[in-house]
MIDRENDREN-270433 format. One record per residue (C-alpha): residue number from 0; x, y, z. Coordinates in Angstrom, 2 decimals, padded with zeros to 5 digits. Example, Ala and Ser with C-alpha at 12.3 -4.5 7.8 and 13.67 -1.06 7.14 Angstrom:
residues 2
+-----+---------+---------+---------+
| num |       u |       v |       w |
+-----+---------+---------+---------+
|   0 |  012.30 | -004.50 |  007.80 |
|   1 |  013.67 | -001.06 |  007.14 |
+-----+---------+---------+---------+
END
This chain:
residues 445
+-----+---------+---------+---------+
| num |       u |       v |       w |
+-----+---------+---------+---------+
|   0 | -000.14 | -017.06 | -024.26 |
|   1 | -000.87 | -013.64 | -023.65 |
|   2 | -003.84 | -013.93 | -026.56 |
|   3 | -004.92 | -016.77 | -024.77 |
|   4 | -005.57 | -014.86 | -021.44 |
|   5 | -007.12 | -012.10 | -022.98 |
|   6 | -009.34 | -014.29 | -025.22 |
|   7 | -010.76 | -016.15 | -021.98 |
|   8 | -011.00 | -013.51 | -019.77 |
|   9 | -014.10 | -010.83 | -020.56 |
|  10 | -013.82 | -007.21 | -019.74 |
|  11 | -017.10 | -007.03 | -017.74 |
|  12 | -018.09 | -008.17 | -014.44 |
|  13 | -020.39 | -011.60 | -014.82 |
|  14 | -021.33 | -013.85 | -012.35 |
|  15 | -022.49 | -017.45 | -013.31 |
|  16 | -023.10 | -018.94 | -009.99 |
|  17 | -023.41 | -018.14 | -006.80 |
|  18 | -020.73 | -016.63 | -004.69 |
|  19 | -018.55 | -018.37 | -003.74 |
|  20 | -019.07 | -020.79 | -006.44 |
|  21 | -018.94 | -025.35 | -006.17 |
|  22 | -015.66 | -025.61 | -007.04 |
|  23 | -014.26 | -022.51 | -005.09 |
|  24 | -016.34 | -023.90 | -001.97 |
|  25 | -014.46 | -027.20 | -002.41 |
|  26 | -010.96 | -025.57 | -002.55 |
|  27 | -011.77 | -024.04 |  000.36 |
|  28 | -012.37 | -027.22 |  002.19 |
|  29 | -009.09 | -028.44 |  001.16 |
|  30 | -007.47 | -025.35 |  002.21 |
|  31 | -008.79 | -025.46 |  005.52 |
|  32 | -007.05 | -029.14 |  005.71 |
|  33 | -003.52 | -028.09 |  005.51 |
|  34 | -003.47 | -023.71 |  005.70 |
|  35 | -002.93 | -022.07 |  008.55 |
|  36 | -006.34 | -021.38 |  010.32 |
|  37 | -004.18 | -017.50 |  011.20 |
|  38 | -004.54 | -016.87 |  007.32 |
|  39 | -007.78 | -015.46 |  006.61 |
|  40 | -009.31 | -014.82 |  003.03 |
|  41 | -011.95 | -011.31 |  002.93 |
|  42 | -013.54 | -013.37 | -000.04 |
|  43 | -012.88 | -017.11 | -000.61 |
|  44 | -013.16 | -017.37 | -004.07 |
|  45 | -010.67 | -019.31 | -006.05 |
|  46 | -008.91 | -017.15 | -008.83 |
|  47 | -007.74 | -019.21 | -012.18 |
|  48 | -006.56 | -016.46 | -014.15 |
|  49 | -007.05 | -012.15 | -014.47 |
|  50 | -006.66 | -009.66 | -017.52 |
|  51 | -006.90 | -005.65 | -016.75 |
|  52 | -009.04 | -005.14 | -014.08 |
|  53 | -011.03 | -008.59 | -014.32 |
|  54 | -010.41 | -011.77 | -011.78 |
|  55 | -012.01 | -015.15 | -013.17 |
|  56 | -012.55 | -017.64 | -010.85 |
|  57 | -012.76 | -021.45 | -011.26 |
|  58 | -016.20 | -021.33 | -011.42 |
|  59 | -016.12 | -019.23 | -014.74 |
|  60 | -017.26 | -015.78 | -012.56 |
|  61 | -016.49 | -012.83 | -013.55 |
|  62 | -014.94 | -010.40 | -010.69 |
|  63 | -014.00 | -006.48 | -010.60 |
|  64 | -011.09 | -005.98 | -008.88 |
|  65 | -010.80 | -002.65 | -006.93 |
|  66 | -008.27 | -003.60 | -004.55 |
|  67 | -005.21 | -004.47 | -006.78 |
|  68 | -004.29 | -007.44 | -004.57 |
|  69 | -003.96 | -004.48 | -001.77 |
|  70 | -002.62 | -001.88 | -003.90 |
|  71 |  000.09 | -004.77 | -005.94 |
|  72 | -001.26 | -004.92 | -009.20 |
|  73 | -001.38 | -000.94 | -010.28 |
|  74 | -000.75 | -001.86 | -013.76 |
|  75 | -003.35 | -004.50 | -014.42 |
|  76 | -003.17 | -008.31 | -014.57 |
|  77 | -001.61 | -010.11 | -017.50 |
|  78 | -000.06 | -007.29 | -018.98 |
|  79 |  001.74 | -007.82 | -021.87 |
|  80 |  005.07 | -005.78 | -021.26 |
|  81 |  005.56 | -007.97 | -017.67 |
|  82 |  004.74 | -011.11 | -019.54 |
|  83 |  006.91 | -010.95 | -021.96 |
|  84 |  010.03 | -009.17 | -019.01 |
|  85 |  009.05 | -012.18 | -016.69 |
|  86 |  009.28 | -014.62 | -019.00 |
|  87 |  012.38 | -013.31 | -020.68 |
|  88 |  014.43 | -013.67 | -017.36 |
|  89 |  012.98 | -017.44 | -016.65 |
|  90 |  014.43 | -018.74 | -019.56 |
|  91 |  017.51 | -017.07 | -018.64 |
|  92 |  017.81 | -017.45 | -015.22 |
|  93 |  015.87 | -017.18 | -011.99 |
|  94 |  018.38 | -017.09 | -008.84 |
|  95 |  021.87 | -016.09 | -008.16 |
|  96 |  021.95 | -014.11 | -005.05 |
|  97 |  022.82 | -010.83 | -006.06 |
|  98 |  025.18 | -010.71 | -002.93 |
|  99 |  026.93 | -014.26 | -004.68 |
| 100 |  027.17 | -013.07 | -008.14 |
| 101 |  025.48 | -009.67 | -009.54 |
| 102 |  023.10 | -008.97 | -012.33 |
| 103 |  022.54 | -006.20 | -014.46 |
| 104 |  018.76 | -005.82 | -013.62 |
| 105 |  019.36 | -005.48 | -009.94 |
| 106 |  021.71 | -002.17 | -010.77 |
| 107 |  018.93 | -001.01 | -013.43 |
| 108 |  016.28 | -001.23 | -010.63 |
| 109 |  018.14 |  000.84 | -008.31 |
| 110 |  019.08 |  003.30 | -010.77 |
| 111 |  015.29 |  003.74 | -011.69 |
| 112 |  014.65 |  004.20 | -007.94 |
| 113 |  017.36 |  006.94 | -007.37 |
| 114 |  016.00 |  008.67 | -010.20 |
| 115 |  012.41 |  008.91 | -009.36 |
| 116 |  012.39 |  008.73 | -005.69 |
| 117 |  012.42 |  012.66 | -004.49 |
| 118 |  014.96 |  014.97 | -004.12 |
| 119 |  018.05 |  015.41 | -006.56 |
| 120 |  020.66 |  014.38 | -003.83 |
| 121 |  022.49 |  011.15 | -004.18 |
| 122 |  020.99 |  007.83 | -003.31 |
| 123 |  021.38 |  004.39 | -003.08 |
| 124 |  018.89 |  001.50 | -002.52 |
| 125 |  019.33 | -002.06 | -000.96 |
| 126 |  016.41 | -005.02 | -002.65 |
| 127 |  014.46 | -007.02 | -000.66 |
| 128 |  011.24 | -009.30 | -000.76 |
| 129 |  008.61 | -007.55 |  000.84 |
| 130 |  007.29 | -003.93 |  002.73 |
| 131 |  008.23 | -005.21 |  006.01 |
| 132 |  012.10 | -005.96 |  005.47 |
| 133 |  012.36 | -002.51 |  003.60 |
| 134 |  010.79 | -000.77 |  007.23 |
| 135 |  012.98 | -003.22 |  008.93 |
| 136 |  016.25 | -002.64 |  007.09 |
| 137 |  015.49 |  001.72 |  007.34 |
| 138 |  015.38 |  001.47 |  010.71 |
| 139 |  018.53 | -000.61 |  010.81 |
| 140 |  020.27 |  001.98 |  008.61 |
| 141 |  018.59 |  004.97 |  010.51 |
| 142 |  019.98 |  003.81 |  013.67 |
| 143 |  023.35 |  002.90 |  012.55 |
| 144 |  024.03 |  005.84 |  010.45 |
| 145 |  022.68 |  008.29 |  013.74 |
| 146 |  023.85 |  006.48 |  016.64 |
| 147 |  020.72 |  006.78 |  018.24 |
| 148 |  017.99 |  004.14 |  018.90 |
| 149 |  014.24 |  006.01 |  019.28 |
| 150 |  012.08 |  005.27 |  016.64 |
| 151 |  009.01 |  008.10 |  016.18 |
| 152 |  005.81 |  006.32 |  014.62 |
| 153 |  002.31 |  007.50 |  014.46 |
| 154 | -001.16 |  006.73 |  015.86 |
| 155 | -003.42 |  004.23 |  013.00 |
| 156 |  000.09 |  003.47 |  011.33 |
| 157 |  000.48 |  000.23 |  010.17 |
| 158 |  004.57 | -000.98 |  008.65 |
| 159 |  004.08 | -005.10 |  008.82 |
| 160 |  004.03 | -008.21 |  010.65 |
| 161 |  007.52 | -009.21 |  011.46 |
| 162 |  008.63 | -008.32 |  015.16 |
| 163 |  009.94 | -005.03 |  014.94 |
| 164 |  007.14 | -003.68 |  012.37 |
| 165 |  004.23 | -005.18 |  014.50 |
| 166 |  005.91 | -002.99 |  017.16 |
| 167 |  005.94 |  000.35 |  015.00 |
| 168 |  002.33 | -000.71 |  013.79 |
| 169 | -000.40 |  000.85 |  015.91 |
| 170 | -003.93 | -001.77 |  015.48 |
| 171 | -003.17 | -004.82 |  018.19 |
| 172 | -005.89 | -006.97 |  016.36 |
| 173 | -005.21 | -009.13 |  014.43 |
| 174 | -001.41 | -007.54 |  014.02 |
| 175 | -000.21 | -007.91 |  017.57 |
| 176 | -002.39 | -009.52 |  020.00 |
| 177 | -000.20 | -011.87 |  022.21 |
| 178 |  002.58 | -011.73 |  019.62 |
| 179 |  004.91 | -010.15 |  021.99 |
| 180 |  007.61 | -009.00 |  023.30 |
| 181 |  008.23 | -006.55 |  021.02 |
| 182 |  011.13 | -004.84 |  020.10 |
| 183 |  011.84 | -001.50 |  022.20 |
| 184 |  012.68 |  002.02 |  021.77 |
| 185 |  009.18 |  002.54 |  019.67 |
| 186 |  007.46 |  006.02 |  020.59 |
| 187 |  003.88 |  006.89 |  019.10 |
| 188 |  002.72 |  010.08 |  018.83 |
| 189 | -000.58 |  011.71 |  017.01 |
| 190 | -001.28 |  011.77 |  013.23 |
| 191 | -002.61 |  014.18 |  011.70 |
| 192 | -006.53 |  013.35 |  011.19 |
| 193 | -008.71 |  016.24 |  009.69 |
| 194 | -012.05 |  014.41 |  010.24 |
| 195 | -011.56 |  013.96 |  013.94 |
| 196 | -008.93 |  016.58 |  015.19 |
| 197 | -010.29 |  019.51 |  013.40 |
| 198 | -006.70 |  020.64 |  012.87 |
| 199 | -004.45 |  022.18 |  010.48 |
| 200 | -001.36 |  020.62 |  009.52 |
| 201 |  000.73 |  023.12 |  011.32 |
| 202 | -001.23 |  022.73 |  014.60 |
| 203 | -001.03 |  018.66 |  014.51 |
| 204 |  002.95 |  019.05 |  013.51 |
| 205 |  003.15 |  021.39 |  016.49 |
| 206 |  001.48 |  019.00 |  018.79 |
| 207 |  003.21 |  015.71 |  017.42 |
| 208 |  007.08 |  017.59 |  017.84 |
| 209 |  006.02 |  019.25 |  021.26 |
| 210 |  005.26 |  015.23 |  022.31 |
| 211 |  008.50 |  013.68 |  020.93 |
| 212 |  010.52 |  016.96 |  022.19 |
| 213 |  009.25 |  016.28 |  025.70 |
| 214 |  008.42 |  012.18 |  026.18 |
| 215 |  011.39 |  011.38 |  023.91 |
| 216 |  014.08 |  014.02 |  023.29 |
| 217 |  015.09 |  014.83 |  020.17 |
| 218 |  018.82 |  014.26 |  020.48 |
| 219 |  017.39 |  010.65 |  020.88 |
| 220 |  015.65 |  010.13 |  018.11 |
| 221 |  017.01 |  008.36 |  015.23 |
| 222 |  014.45 |  008.33 |  013.13 |
| 223 |  010.54 |  009.63 |  012.44 |
| 224 |  008.78 |  006.98 |  010.45 |
| 225 |  005.36 |  007.70 |  008.53 |
| 226 |  002.99 |  006.61 |  006.12 |
| 227 |  002.19 |  009.97 |  003.72 |
| 228 | -001.33 |  008.57 |  004.05 |
| 229 | -001.92 |  006.03 |  005.79 |
| 230 | -003.20 |  002.88 |  004.49 |
| 231 | -004.86 | -000.09 |  006.74 |
| 232 | -004.94 |  002.56 |  009.38 |
| 233 | -008.06 |  004.04 |  007.38 |
| 234 | -006.29 |  005.70 |  004.39 |
| 235 | -006.20 |  008.90 |  006.75 |
| 236 | -004.89 |  011.67 |  004.30 |
| 237 | -002.90 |  014.31 |  007.08 |
| 238 | -003.87 |  018.25 |  006.55 |
| 239 | -001.53 |  019.98 |  004.39 |
| 240 |  001.41 |  021.38 |  005.72 |
| 241 |  001.62 |  018.72 |  008.23 |
| 242 |  004.66 |  016.44 |  006.39 |
| 243 |  006.42 |  019.73 |  005.08 |
| 244 |  006.28 |  020.87 |  009.34 |
| 245 |  007.64 |  017.35 |  009.90 |
| 246 |  010.27 |  017.43 |  007.88 |
| 247 |  011.56 |  020.35 |  008.67 |
| 248 |  011.84 |  019.43 |  012.60 |
| 249 |  013.88 |  016.23 |  011.19 |
| 250 |  016.50 |  017.96 |  009.12 |
| 251 |  016.80 |  020.85 |  012.09 |
| 252 |  017.37 |  018.02 |  014.71 |
| 253 |  019.54 |  015.58 |  012.91 |
| 254 |  016.92 |  012.97 |  012.62 |
| 255 |  016.19 |  010.51 |  009.87 |
| 256 |  012.77 |  011.27 |  007.83 |
| 257 |  011.68 |  007.52 |  006.28 |
| 258 |  008.02 |  007.83 |  004.18 |
| 259 |  006.73 |  004.42 |  004.04 |
| 260 |  005.66 |  004.45 |  000.46 |
| 261 |  004.54 |  000.89 |  000.44 |
| 262 |  000.61 |  001.03 | -000.52 |
| 263 |  000.83 |  004.94 | -001.51 |
| 264 |  003.96 |  004.45 | -003.95 |
| 265 |  004.10 |  003.83 | -007.71 |
| 266 |  001.74 |  006.60 | -009.12 |
| 267 | -001.38 |  005.44 | -006.67 |
| 268 | -001.57 |  008.78 | -005.30 |
| 269 | -001.29 |  010.71 | -008.97 |
| 270 |  002.30 |  011.17 | -008.28 |
| 271 |  005.25 |  008.36 | -008.20 |
| 272 |  004.94 |  009.37 | -004.49 |
| 273 |  002.37 |  010.63 | -001.97 |
| 274 |  004.99 |  013.33 | -000.63 |
| 275 |  005.41 |  014.81 | -003.81 |
| 276 |  001.66 |  016.13 | -003.58 |
| 277 |  003.59 |  018.63 | -001.00 |
| 278 |  007.01 |  018.82 | -002.44 |
| 279 |  008.72 |  016.89 |  000.91 |
| 280 |  012.28 |  015.36 |  000.20 |
| 281 |  012.39 |  012.62 |  002.83 |
| 282 |  015.96 |  010.87 |  004.07 |
| 283 |  014.78 |  007.52 |  002.83 |
| 284 |  011.92 |  005.62 |  001.09 |
| 285 |  010.37 |  002.75 |  001.35 |
| 286 |  008.57 |  000.84 | -001.24 |
| 287 |  006.87 | -002.97 | -002.23 |
| 288 |  003.51 | -003.36 | -003.63 |
| 289 |  003.17 | -001.79 | -006.57 |
| 290 |  006.27 | -001.98 | -007.31 |
| 291 |  006.86 | -005.12 | -009.88 |
| 292 |  003.23 | -005.76 | -010.89 |
| 293 |  002.65 | -008.62 | -008.86 |
| 294 |  006.33 | -010.15 | -008.23 |
| 295 |  007.98 | -009.86 | -004.88 |
| 296 |  010.00 | -007.14 | -004.56 |
| 297 |  010.76 | -004.15 | -001.95 |
| 298 |  013.43 | -001.50 | -001.82 |
| 299 |  015.04 |  000.69 |  000.62 |
| 300 |  016.00 |  003.59 | -000.96 |
| 301 |  017.98 |  006.57 |  000.80 |
| 302 |  020.72 |  009.57 |  000.57 |
| 303 |  024.10 |  008.13 | -000.04 |
| 304 |  025.62 |  008.92 |  003.16 |
| 305 |  023.27 |  007.43 |  005.13 |
| 306 |  022.76 |  003.80 |  003.11 |
| 307 |  026.54 |  003.61 |  002.44 |
| 308 |  027.22 |  004.32 |  006.44 |
| 309 |  026.41 |  000.44 |  006.55 |
| 310 |  029.11 | -002.07 |  006.96 |
| 311 |  030.01 | -004.74 |  004.25 |
| 312 |  027.56 | -007.43 |  004.71 |
| 313 |  025.10 | -005.64 |  006.66 |
| 314 |  022.19 | -005.45 |  004.21 |
| 315 |  020.95 | -008.31 |  002.69 |
| 316 |  018.90 | -011.65 |  002.00 |
| 317 |  019.07 | -014.79 | -000.08 |
| 318 |  015.88 | -013.51 | -002.07 |
| 319 |  016.18 | -009.57 | -002.28 |
| 320 |  016.27 | -008.24 | -006.00 |
| 321 |  015.61 | -011.99 | -007.23 |
| 322 |  016.46 | -011.59 | -011.28 |
| 323 |  012.46 | -011.98 | -012.25 |
| 324 |  011.50 | -009.89 | -009.70 |
| 325 |  013.97 | -007.28 | -010.64 |
| 326 |  012.43 | -007.76 | -014.59 |
| 327 |  008.86 | -007.39 | -013.44 |
| 328 |  009.92 | -004.09 | -011.88 |
| 329 |  011.53 | -002.71 | -014.59 |
| 330 |  008.46 | -003.48 | -016.66 |
| 331 |  006.32 | -001.85 | -014.53 |
| 332 |  007.41 |  001.14 | -014.32 |
| 333 |  008.16 |  001.34 | -018.09 |
| 334 |  004.63 |  000.33 | -018.55 |
| 335 |  004.06 |  003.07 | -015.68 |
| 336 |  005.85 |  006.07 | -017.74 |
| 337 |  004.27 |  004.32 | -021.13 |
| 338 |  000.43 |  004.55 | -020.27 |
| 339 |  000.79 |  007.62 | -018.11 |
| 340 | -000.49 |  005.86 | -014.86 |
| 341 | -000.34 |  008.69 | -012.65 |
| 342 | -002.00 |  010.58 | -014.88 |
| 343 | -004.79 |  007.81 | -015.06 |
| 344 | -004.69 |  007.49 | -011.05 |
| 345 | -006.10 |  011.44 | -010.81 |
| 346 | -008.64 |  010.80 | -013.30 |
| 347 | -009.68 |  007.90 | -011.31 |
| 348 | -009.84 |  010.09 | -008.15 |
| 349 | -011.59 |  012.80 | -009.78 |
| 350 | -014.74 |  010.34 | -010.82 |
| 351 | -014.92 |  008.41 | -007.86 |
| 352 | -014.49 |  011.62 | -005.12 |
| 353 | -016.79 |  012.97 | -006.73 |
| 354 | -019.37 |  009.90 | -007.06 |
| 355 | -019.18 |  009.31 | -003.43 |
| 356 | -019.48 |  012.95 | -001.92 |
| 357 | -023.09 |  012.91 | -004.05 |
| 358 | -023.71 |  009.55 | -002.66 |
| 359 | -022.66 |  010.93 |  000.93 |
| 360 | -025.43 |  013.90 |  000.29 |
| 361 | -027.95 |  010.85 |  000.52 |
| 362 | -026.75 |  008.61 |  003.01 |
| 363 | -026.12 |  009.53 |  007.42 |
| 364 | -023.55 |  006.60 |  007.50 |
| 365 | -020.77 |  007.79 |  005.05 |
| 366 | -019.34 |  010.19 |  007.78 |
| 367 | -015.95 |  011.32 |  005.57 |
| 368 | -015.06 |  010.90 |  002.01 |
| 369 | -011.23 |  011.35 |  001.23 |
| 370 | -008.32 |  010.13 | -000.47 |
| 371 | -005.55 |  011.38 | -003.37 |
| 372 | -005.63 |  009.65 | -007.38 |
| 373 | -006.75 |  006.19 | -006.87 |
| 374 | -006.24 |  005.97 | -003.05 |
| 375 | -009.51 |  006.40 | -001.94 |
| 376 | -011.99 |  005.77 |  000.90 |
| 377 | -014.97 |  006.41 |  002.68 |
| 378 | -015.47 |  006.67 |  006.71 |
| 379 | -018.57 |  004.91 |  008.18 |
| 380 | -020.10 |  006.28 |  011.27 |
| 381 | -023.13 |  005.86 |  013.31 |
| 382 | -026.02 |  008.24 |  011.98 |
| 383 | -026.11 |  011.89 |  013.69 |
| 384 | -022.30 |  011.01 |  015.10 |
| 385 | -018.82 |  010.45 |  014.26 |
| 386 | -018.90 |  007.47 |  016.09 |
| 387 | -017.47 |  004.37 |  013.93 |
| 388 | -019.56 |  001.73 |  012.03 |
| 389 | -017.69 | -001.42 |  011.46 |
| 390 | -020.54 | -003.10 |  010.91 |
| 391 | -022.01 | -001.04 |  008.09 |
| 392 | -018.17 | -001.37 |  006.48 |
| 393 | -018.78 | -005.20 |  006.96 |
| 394 | -022.18 | -005.02 |  005.34 |
| 395 | -020.85 | -003.37 |  002.32 |
| 396 | -017.62 | -005.46 |  001.75 |
| 397 | -020.43 | -008.68 |  001.65 |
| 398 | -022.75 | -006.91 | -000.36 |
| 399 | -020.14 | -006.12 | -003.27 |
| 400 | -018.47 | -009.54 | -002.90 |
| 401 | -021.79 | -011.09 | -003.70 |
| 402 | -022.08 | -009.05 | -006.40 |
| 403 | -018.68 | -009.44 | -007.66 |
| 404 | -016.79 | -006.49 | -007.02 |
| 405 | -013.65 | -007.09 | -004.49 |
| 406 | -013.96 | -003.92 | -002.01 |
| 407 | -011.86 | -003.69 |  000.79 |
| 408 | -011.94 | -002.22 |  004.35 |
| 409 | -009.23 | -000.66 |  006.79 |
| 410 | -009.27 |  001.49 |  010.07 |
| 411 | -008.30 |  001.29 |  013.05 |
| 412 | -011.80 |  000.77 |  014.16 |
| 413 | -012.43 | -001.83 |  010.93 |
| 414 | -015.11 |  001.50 |  009.59 |
| 415 | -013.52 |  002.44 |  006.27 |
| 416 | -014.06 |  001.32 |  002.96 |
| 417 | -011.15 |  001.54 |  000.79 |
| 418 | -010.69 |  001.71 | -002.87 |
| 419 | -007.67 |  000.61 | -004.97 |
| 420 | -008.59 |  000.01 | -008.58 |
| 421 | -006.06 | -001.10 | -010.81 |
| 422 | -004.82 |  001.96 | -012.44 |
| 423 | -005.78 |  000.53 | -016.41 |
| 424 | -009.38 |  000.13 | -015.18 |
| 425 | -012.00 |  001.54 | -017.71 |
| 426 | -014.63 |  004.38 | -017.42 |
| 427 | -017.03 |  001.89 | -017.75 |
| 428 | -015.57 | -000.94 | -015.04 |
| 429 | -015.00 |  001.90 | -012.84 |
| 430 | -019.06 |  003.13 | -013.30 |
| 431 | -019.75 | -000.56 | -012.92 |
| 432 | -018.10 | -001.18 | -009.67 |
| 433 | -019.40 |  002.38 | -008.34 |
| 434 | -023.15 |  001.46 | -009.34 |
| 435 | -022.88 | -001.78 | -006.67 |
| 436 | -021.02 |  000.16 | -004.21 |
| 437 | -023.37 |  002.67 | -004.18 |
| 438 | -025.87 |  000.11 | -003.78 |
| 439 | -024.06 | -001.68 | -001.34 |
| 440 | -023.79 |  001.68 |  001.22 |
| 441 | -027.86 |  002.22 |  000.78 |
| 442 | -028.52 | -001.42 |  001.67 |
| 443 | -026.56 | -000.85 |  004.68 |
| 444 | -027.89 |  002.07 |  005.12 |
+-----+---------+---------+---------+
END
């Protein structure tokens, strides 16, 4: 099976039809009849198989993947270790429900999470299905353990699409519009956004803390929830010192510090977790996306005294920690270790940031280039200003797609291009993708 996949998908971008091709267009017509219109497709090509950083569509086109399914397939597509682990588990058993009859792989994943997440304190985990579930359960645990209700979140934040996580998410359209009423006791404060606020990390933290203490009251706050590098909100990298200052404040005030590492975790930023960069040790960490190489799995990992404060039966779910997904997670983590994908993420970051900064000198629409490891972005502006330029972002994504490269937009104003290549992407593939991206930027300029 592995050799068949490897032989049928090439290692380079190759376009043989217009995009989308005729078979993709026919499938899209079928989709319209039976799939909710509320689900959109950024690039309606229908994928048949994939390998490494290349996706092959039903028309035979080979597409370079710079999105990794939104930071999910960090170890690449059709990884032999993952295929073998999942195949073996499917042959053994696919489901029992861990809450009914448990199995070793669930425990092994929790052992890995305890070892990998920051801090040497005792930790326990609960395995779930999605990032939204992980965040919801982290909030549940924090409220129960502290006896408080208020949750502090940040401008530009994205934490999910369920009712509670919509309340935690900052952006209205398309995530929240007319879906309310939302869960109460959510308070939003300014994020450190160096390109737009010009503040040091300490200054931005002091501003946020003052608002919390004035408008909410520290004694009422159960948890402070933050993405160490924001995802959908624009790949905003806070100024150094911001996260440590917030962490110190939460410790002093008995507030649970929750790091949402769903998009930034598992080697994406050049460390196992984005908070590792400044040595921040959260009380709880939420993970998903890159955890299981494409299988649905999420987790909330936290200090044992917090996680174990929950009464029996207070956490769980029918599919949470499914054995096939757990096997995939163990294979994914092993692959990341064996191939030093954290180190590879740092190499990718050096290449891409150097390339984008050189491009920034030549075009006026790139206002900011930022990121860490292989979580990278450029913010697009109206030339001569810092006004968001969403039209340019849309044009760049369209150009890349038409030339067989998957690029993604994000940002509160829709004006940020984000790059999330598989960490196994080759230098040649990366150079090809950056060439197409540069042409797209020049075209949009």
